[in-house]
N, C-alpha and C positions, 0 to 999 in steps of 0.2 A: 706485068703479068701476061703470059701468053694465053691464046684462046684455049689451049688444051688444059689449062690450069697449072702448068709447070711454072715454077718460080725461076726467073732469069738468074743466070750464074752471077754470084757476087764474090768479091775477094776480100770482104771485111774479115778482120782477125776474129777468131772464135775465142771468147774469154780472154781477149787481149793478146793471145799467144799463138793459137792454132791457125794454120793456113789451109783453107778449103780449096785445094787445087783440083777438085773433081772436074771432069769434062762433061758432066751431065748434071741436071737439077737433082738435088739430094732429097727433095720432097715435092709432093703435088697437092694441090688444093682443089676443092670443089664445093658445090653448094648442097646443103642439107636443110631439112625443115625441122625446127625445134620449137615446140609450142605454137605451131602455126606460122612461124616466122622463118624466112629464108636467110640462112647464114652461111658464110664461107668458113670451111674447116679444112684442116690438114687431113687428107684421106690416105696418104702413103708417105712413109719416110724411109729413106735408105737405111737398112739395118746396120751396115758398116759405119755410116755416118753417126747413127744413134749411139753405138758403142764408143766411137771415138769422141764425140762431143760430151758424153757422160764422163769419160775419163778426164777430159780437160776441165770439166766442171769441178770434179773432185780435187783437182790440182790448183786451179786458178780462180775459182768463183769467190768473190769477196764475201758474199752472203754466207757461203758454206764455211769459210774460214772464221767468220764471226760466230757461227753456230758451233763449230768444232775447232776451237783454237789450238788444241793439242794434236790435231791431225794435219800433217804437212807432207803429203805425197808429192813426188816429183815425176817428171816424164823426160825420157831421152830426147835429144834434139831431133833425131830421125822421125819420131812419132808426132812431132809438131806439124808435120805435113800429112794431110788426110790420106793421100794416095799411098804413102809409105806404110801407114798403119793398115790400110785396106789390103795391101798386098800381103802383109803378114797374116791378117785375119782370115782371108779367103780359104786357105787350105786347113784351117783349124776346125775342130768340132765345136762350133760356136752357137749353133741354133738352140734356143731355149736354155742356154748356159750363161754363166757369169764370168766376166773377166776378172781373174785373180792375180794378185801381185806378190803374195807372201806364202804360198804353198811350196813353191820350188826353193825359195830362200826365206826361211823363217824370220819374221820381223822386218822383212824388206818393205820399203816405202817408195820404191822407184819403179815406174812403169817402163819396160823395155822388152825387146824380143827375147832376151836371155832370162828375164825374171818373171815373165807372165805366161799364163796358160788359161784355158777355159775349163771351168768345172760345173757340174750340175748343181741345181739349187740345193739338193740334198747334201752334197759334199760341202758346198759353200756355207750352209748353215752349221754343219758339223764342225768345221774348222774355225768358226768364229768364236774365239775364246774370251773376248772382252777383257783383255789384260788390264786396260785402264779402269775398269769398273769392278775389279775383284775385291776391293776393300782391304781390310787388314789381314784376311786369311788367304791361304793358297787357293789356286784355281779349283773350282768345283766344291768349295767348302763354305758353309755358313753355320752360324751358331743358332741353336734352337732353345729358346727360353723354356718351352714346355718340356722338352726332353732333357734339358740341361746337358746336352751333348752336341757334338759337331755333326752336322748332316753332310753327307756326300751325295751329290747329284750331278747329272751330266746331260748335255744336249746330244741326242743320237743322230740328228740330221733328218730323220724321217717321222718319228712319232712325238717329237718334242722332248721334254725333260724326263729323264729316267732316274728314279730314286735308287740310290745304291746302299743306303744304310746309315746308322749313326755310330759315332766313334768318340772315344774319350780324348783322343789326341788329334789335332788338326792335320798333322803330317800323315797319320794313318788314313784319315778321310781323303786327303789329297792323293795318296797312293792308290786308293780304291778307284778314284776318278781317273787316274793315269792308266791303271790296268784296263779299265773299261774302254777308255779312249784308244789305247793301243790295239786291243782286240777288234774293236769296231772299225778302226782305220784300216787294218789289214784285210778285213772282210770287204770294205768298200773299195779297196784298191783292186780287188779282183774284177771289178766291173769296169775298170778304166783300160782302154786300149792303148793309149799313149804311154810308152814305157817310163819316160822320165817323170811323168805326172803320177803314175801308179807307184813308182818307187818312192817318190817324195812323200806321198800320203802314207804308204806302208810304214815308213820309218819315222814319221813326224812325232809320234808319241812313244817311241821305243825308249825304254828306261836308260839305255846306254847313250842315247843322243839327246835326251831331254835336258833342257837348261833349268836347273833347280834354282828357284829364287822366291 
């Protein structure tokens, strides 16, 4: 530990795969008082390193794999080196945004410069469709015992779940969900400056491009 609170450079692999080749300390520590006791805490952490290490955690953490056995994302060899990821991230619109791997390529599980982008928390919430948790009915559809009908509802990204009505047929309920998603996606796309991201969101729920299953 240096006098300034900087942690000396280390070359240990991050999650057994990542190489932290930064030429500067990626976090700093200092003393704070908690309940009258002096404790050392991390006071600053490099935002580039934070995004990079979180990505590696999702790919290689043993605990995460045990918790989410059906989730198996991968990362390109280039991004196993921190400085390569940092160079890609620096010009991106990353502040307060989420690293996303499946908006540009629907269903993608691979982190790479070609497949990743940064999206706002609102858009990240909107495009999280929970395919693995949909159950026996199509996306956006659930059965109501009280109504004895199929309910259609949707996450709009900003205000939470939006109720779209009840239907006799689950496919009709799903179409209502898809229609809402498509209209909402096109509206959200107008707030995005990066053309490839805006275009991907705009067409994500277009009926002509939607994968029916």
